[in-house]
N, C-alpha and C positions, 0 to 999 in steps of 0.2 A: 607496285602500288606505292604511292607517296606515303611517307611516314606519318603516323598519327600526330596531328597537331602541326604539321609542316606548313610552310607559307602557302603552298598551292593546294595542299590536300587537307586543309583543316575541316572544311564542311563535309567532304566525302569520308574522311577518317572518323569524324565525330558520329556520323550516321551509322557507319559500319560498327563502330565501337558500341553505340547504343544497342544495336541488334545483338551483339555478343553479350552485353550485360543483361538484356531481357531474357535471352536463352539461358544464361547462367542462373538467373534468379528462378526461372521455371524449373531448371534441373535441380537446384537446391531444394525447392519445394517438393518435387517429385521424389527425390532420393530420401528426403526426410520422412515422407509419408510411407515409404517402403520399409522403414525400420521396424514398425510394429503396426498391427491391425488396430490397436487401441488409439494410436496417434492419428491414424486415418479416420477412425470413427469420430474422434473429437473434432478434427478439421471439418469433416462433412457436416456434423451437427452445428458447429460454429458458423459455417457458410450458410446453412439453411436459416438459422436464427437471424443472422445478419441481413440476409436478403428479405426475410419476412418483416423485420423491423424497418429496413430501408423502404420497402414497398408501402408499409403503413404510414411512414413519415411522408413519403411522396404523395400518397393519396390524401393525407390530412392537410398538407400544405396546398394542394390543388383545390380542396374543398374550401379553403380560406379565401380563395380568389374573390375579390370584391368586398371582403370584410374590412371594417375600419381598423382592426388590430393586425391585419396581415403583415404590414411593414414591420411592426414591433416584433412579432413572432419570427419572421424570416431573418431579420438582422440579428436578433439575439441568438438564434440557433446557429447562424453562421459564425458569430463570435465565439460561441461555446465550442463549435467544431474546430476552429483554429486553435483555441486553447488546448483542446485535447491533442491535436497534432503536435503542439509545442512540448507538452509534458510527457507524451507517450514514450519517446525514446529514453527518458530518464528513469522510468519505472519498468520498462520492458525492453532492455537492451538486447536480450537474446531472441526477441521475436523475429528479427530479420538479420540474417547473417551478413548482409551487405551494408549494415549500418556502420561497420568498422572499416574505414578506408585504409587503415594501416596494414591490412592484409595485402594491399596492392602496391606497397612501397617498392618492391623489387621489380615491378613492371615499368617499361619505358612509356609512361603516360604523362601527359601534360594536364594541368588543372582544368582549363576551359573545356576540352573535349570530355574529360572525366566527369565534370559537373553535368554536362549535357547527357552523357550516357547514364549516370546514376539517377538523374531526374527522370529520364524516360523509363528506366527499370523500376523506379519507385511507383509508377502509375499502374503497375501490375500487382494485383492483390485484392483482398477482401476490403481493406480499409479504404483505398481509393474508390472502389465501386460503391461502398456505402456512402462516402462523402459526395460522390457524383449524384447519387439519388437525392440526397438532402439539398444540395445546391440547386439541382434542376427543379426540385419542388418549390424552393424559394423563388426561383426565377419565374416559374409558371404562375405562382400566386400573385406576383407583382406586375407582370408584363401586361400592359394595356396599350395598344397602338403599335404602328409600324416601327417607329423609332425605338420604342422600348424593346421590341422584339430583336432589332439589330443590336442594341446594347446587350441584350441577354446572350446573344451568340458569342460575344466577346467576354462577357462577365463570368459566365459559368466556367469555361476552361481556365480563365485567369484566376478565379478564386481557388479552384482545385490546385493549380500550380503553386500558388502562394502557400497553401496549407502544406503541400508536400515539401516545398523548398524550406519552409519554416522548420519542419521536423528534421530534415537533413542538416540544416545549419546548426540546430541545437545539438544534434548527435555529433557532428564533426567538431564543434567547439568544446564538447565535454567527453570526447572519446577516451581520454586518459582516465577520467573518472569512471566511465561506464565499464571499462575493462579491468578495473581494480576491485579490491575487496569492498570498498565503499559503494561501488556501483552494484555489486551483487547484493549488498544490504538494501539498496534502493529497490531492487527487483523483488526482494523478499517482502518489503514493506508496501508493495503495490496494493495488496489486498486491503491493508489498512486505509490507504488513500481512497479506495473505492467505497469502503464502508462509511468513512467519514463523509465522503461526497454524497452518498445516498441520504444520510441523515440531514445534511445541509439542504439538499434539494427538497426533501420532505418537509422540513421546517419552513423553507421559503415558499413552497406551494401553499401551505396552510396560512402563512401570513398574507399571501396574495389574495387568497379567498376571503380573508377578513377585511382587506383594504380596498376592495373594489375591482379585483381581477387584474388583467394585463394593463389597464390604463395607468396603474401605478409605475409601470416600467417604461412608459413612453419617454420620459426625460433621458433615461439611460440609453434607449434605442436611438434617440436623436444625436447623442454623442458618438455612439458606436458606428453609426452609419457613415462617419467620416474617418474611421480607422480601418485600414486594410486588414483582412480581405472583406470585412463586412461592408466596406465602402463600395465595392463592386455591386453588391446586392442593393445597397442604397441608391446606386446610380440607376438601376432599373426603375425603382420607385420614382426617382426624380424625373426620368424620361417620361414615365407614364403620366406625371402631373404637368408635363410641358416645360419643365425647367431643363432645357437641353444643355445649356452651358454648365449648370451645376452637375449634371450627369457626366459630362465629359471630364470635369475636374475630378470627380470621385473615381472615375475609371482610371484617370491618369495617376492619381495617388496610389491606386492598387498596383498599376504597372511599375511605378517607381519603387514601391515596396518589394516587388518581385526582383527587380534589378539589384536593389540593395542586398537582399538575401543571397542572391546568386554571387554577388561580389564578395560578401562576407564568407560564404561557403568556400569559394575558390581560395581566399586567403588562408582559411583554416586548413584546407587540403595542402596548400603549398607549405605551410608550417609543419604539418604532420609528415609530409614526404621528405622534407629537407632537414628537420631538426631531430637529433637523437633523443631517445627517451631517457631523461635524466632522473627517473623515479628512483633508481637504485643508487645513483651517485651520492645523494645526500645521506642515504642510509649507511653507505660504505665509509663515508668520510666523517660521520658523526662519532664522537667519542663514546666508547663503551661505558655504559652506566654501571657503577659499582654499588654494592649494597643490596640488601634483600627487599626492603619495603620502602616505598616512597609515598608521599601524599597522605591520603586518608588511610592507607593500609597500615600506617604506623599506629593508628588508633585501635586496631584489632588486637584481641588477646593473643598471648604467646601460646606456643605448643600446637597440637593438632587442630584445635578449634580455629585458631587464627589462620592456619595454612589452608584449611578446607574452605573457610569463609572467603579468603582472598581468591582461591581458585574459582569458586562459584561466582563471585562478583566479576571476575575477568571473563568468564563465559558470557555473562550478561552483556559485557561491553564489546567483546571481540567476536563471538560466534554468531554468524548471521541468523541462524535459526532461533537461537535463544534470544538474541536481541529483538527479532521480529515478534516473538511471542510476548516479550515483556512490553515492547512499545504498543502492541495491539491491546494488551490488557490494560495498560495505563490510559490509553486514549479512549477506548470503548467504556472502561470503567467510569470515566468522567462524563463522556458525552451522553450516554444513555440516561443517567439520572437527571442531568442538567436539561437536556432537551425535553424529557417528559415533564419536568417541572415548568419549563417555559411554555409548553403547550397546554398547561393547566390540567394535566391528567396524572400528576405524580404527587408524592408526599416526601417528607424528609427521610423516610425509611427506604426510599429508592437508593439512597447512598450505600446501603448494604450490598448493592450489586457490585460496587468496586471491590469490596473485600472478597466476594466470590470469584470475580475475574482474576484477581491477583493470587488468591489461594490456589487456583488451578496450576500455577507454576510449580507447586510442590510435587505434583504428580510426575511420575517417570523421571525421578531425579538421576537415576543411573543411565537412562537412555541418552542423555546429552553427552555422556562420556564416550559413547560408541564403543569401538573395540578397545580403546585405551582404558576401559574399566579394569583390565587385568592388572594394571599398576595399582589401582585403588584396592582391588581385592587382595593384593599381596600385603597390604597394611592392615587388613582385618583378620584377626585370628580368634578374637573373643567377642562375647556379647558386649562388653564394655567398649571395644573398638568400634563396633557397629553403631552403638548408641552415640558415641562422640561424633562419628561421621554424619549420621542423620541429624543430630542436634546442631552441628555446625552449619549444615546446609539450610536447616530451618531458620537459624539465626541470620544467615546471609540474606535469606528471603525477607525476614522481618526488617532488615536495615532499610529496605525500599518500601515494603508494603505498609508498615506501621505508620510512618509519617504521611504516606499518601492517602491511607484510609481516613486519617484525621482531616487532611486537607479537603478531600472530596466531601466529607460530611459537613464541614464548616461552610464550604461553598454552597452546597444545597440549602443549608440553613439560612445563609445570607440571601440567597435568591428568594426564598419563601418568606424571610423575616420571622422564622419560627425558631427562636432561640430557646424557648422553654423545653421543646422536645429534643434539642440537640444532645443532651447527655444520654438519653435512652437510646437514640439512634446510634450514637457512637459506641455505647456499650454492646448493643446487639451486633454491630459490625465487627467489633473485636472478638466477640464470642464466635461468630461465623468464621472469622479468620483463623482462630485457634482450631476449630473443628476441621477446617480445610487442611491445615497443616497435619493434623492427626491422620485423617483419611488419606492424605497424599503420601505420607510416610509409609503407611500400610500398603497402599496401592503400588508404590515404587518397589517394595520388596516382593509383593505377590504377583503383580501384573506388569513386569517390565517389558518394554518393546524398543525396537531400534528406530532411530530417526535418520532417514536417508540424507546424506550430505551432498549428493549429486543432483538433487532436485530442489527447486525453490518452493514447490507447492505441495510436496508430499511430506506429511508429518509422521508417517508410520510405514515400515517396510511392507512389501506385498505379503498378504496373509496375516498381518498383525493388526489390521484396521479394527477388527471386532474387539480385540483385546484392549486397544486404546480407548474405544468408545465405552466398553464395559467398565474399565477402571475409572474413567472420568465421570460418567453419568451415575454409576453406582456409588462412587465416592461422594458426589454432590448430594445424592439422596440420603446417604448415611449421615453426612455432615448436617443436613437439615434436621434429621431426627435427633442428632446429638444436641442440637441447639434448642430442642423443644422446651426445656425448662425456662430459658431466657425469653423465648418467644411467648410462652404462656404467661410469664410474669408481665411482659410488656402489654399484652392484650388485656390482662386482668386489671392492670392499673388504669388503662384507658376506659374500660367499661365501668369501673367503680369510681370514676372521677378522682383518681389519686394522682393528679398531675403534679402536686407538690412533692410527691415521692419518686417521680421519674428519675431524679438525679442519682438515686441509689443503683439504677441499672448500669451506670458507668463503671463504678468499681466492681460491682457484681459481675457484669459481663466480661470485664477485663480479667478478673481472677478466674472466672469459669473458662474463658478461652485459653488462658495460660495452663490451667490444670488439664484440660482436654488435650491440648497440644503436647504437653509433656507425657501424658499417658499413651498417646498414639505413637510417639517416638520410642518409648520404652517397650511397647508391644511389638513394634516393627523390628527392633534390634535383633532378637533371636531368630526371627524369620530370615533376616538378611544374612546372618552367619551360616545358617543351614542351606540357603539357596544360592550361595555365591557362584557355583558352576552354572546353574540354570540361568541366573541373571546375566552372566558373561555371554552365554550362548544367545540369549534373547536380544541383547543390545548390540551384538556383533553382526546381525544379519543384514544391516544396511550398508 
């Protein structure tokens, strides 16, 4: 047999190589499903849901046939589909084992046959099937006439190939990132991106319903119909309208985009196959930094308090799970009150949601240490040691949560233009934050649980999920009850028209939150000393 990529055996070798890669991908999928029945069940459920949604989209687009807004909907959905294929590898790098071409470095493969083989293998899976249904529905919604049908036969596979090639090109260009710690951070943060995206889509849908429906998006669709791969779908609409030359130009633009993506992909593969990974060279040649504290760490207090605060803040910056929890809390804590206010259904007191989201970070403080908690436990021998440990962790949390709570409250007040109620809302937020710190310290000592490090989506070890939910939900309920005096005072001042006295809730709420937080840490300290062996056992299960 001629060598793969040889002068006379290029086509045959590429086809054979494509078959090998398709079988390899199916084998990886089959072997992955054999690892556990839970993984098989999740795959089957995902497949069923994907097929149901795809069938619904196909039917919905077919029903749009002949509608004035069919072109707008079809082009926008195709553009969103392409955007999804572009960003998917950045947030789910472990979803497809074949996304990392560096695993093939030791094989005698040339870039062009390898690109053809990987592109063919990429067409096998749930994602391509879902995309095919959507693109096919868009083509059926716009295809009118014989020439439009001929254009559809070319446009549908061309659009699908552009989407897949786009995903592969992005993955190959960022493979060093995807296989690094930062890439794992992106994977952990994927849930945040989905949550934010849902909020944006919900807000956009409400704005469209107020501004006259899809007609407001027609200018956007007119631009996108000239950008690949949506240009291929726009070519079908142009052919149906009798603009044959325009249709051919749009189809040609999509074909050129596919060629450009394949060329860029091949160049990235060549660089990956021939260039050594220098990620460790700079680290090995960099001078060793001396000194204990740098940057803002020099502002921390001396002794145990400063050391524990520095360790906690480094967890926030370096540990993927801790970073994901913090970024999610910061983003959702801002988006939920702001979006509710923009939709006209919120008040300035929605800013208290940010304090609650960030206060949750105090729960399960020892779980983020995992099995390394034994080193922490060796430094705790008295109630005073436990108190200083918990107090320092709470102070590290306040370094971020305190200014952020103020920022969110000011932003919500600015959006509403309600500066009179700002002091009371801020005072209530600070009281809630203090109560969350108190209950979080108690829950950390009484209900610790392990955080698995080998999974990006599991936040509790098997068998400890109920403990996690009990500690968080129970703590939030108790925190709400602890804030009853401040909540009652706020309601009473509003009902009695005491708006000129609302500013008193700012110092009152801050002092009350400080008192409650201090009391909770003091109560949790003796529990922590008595339960050190149980805490170590609980946090080491993951």
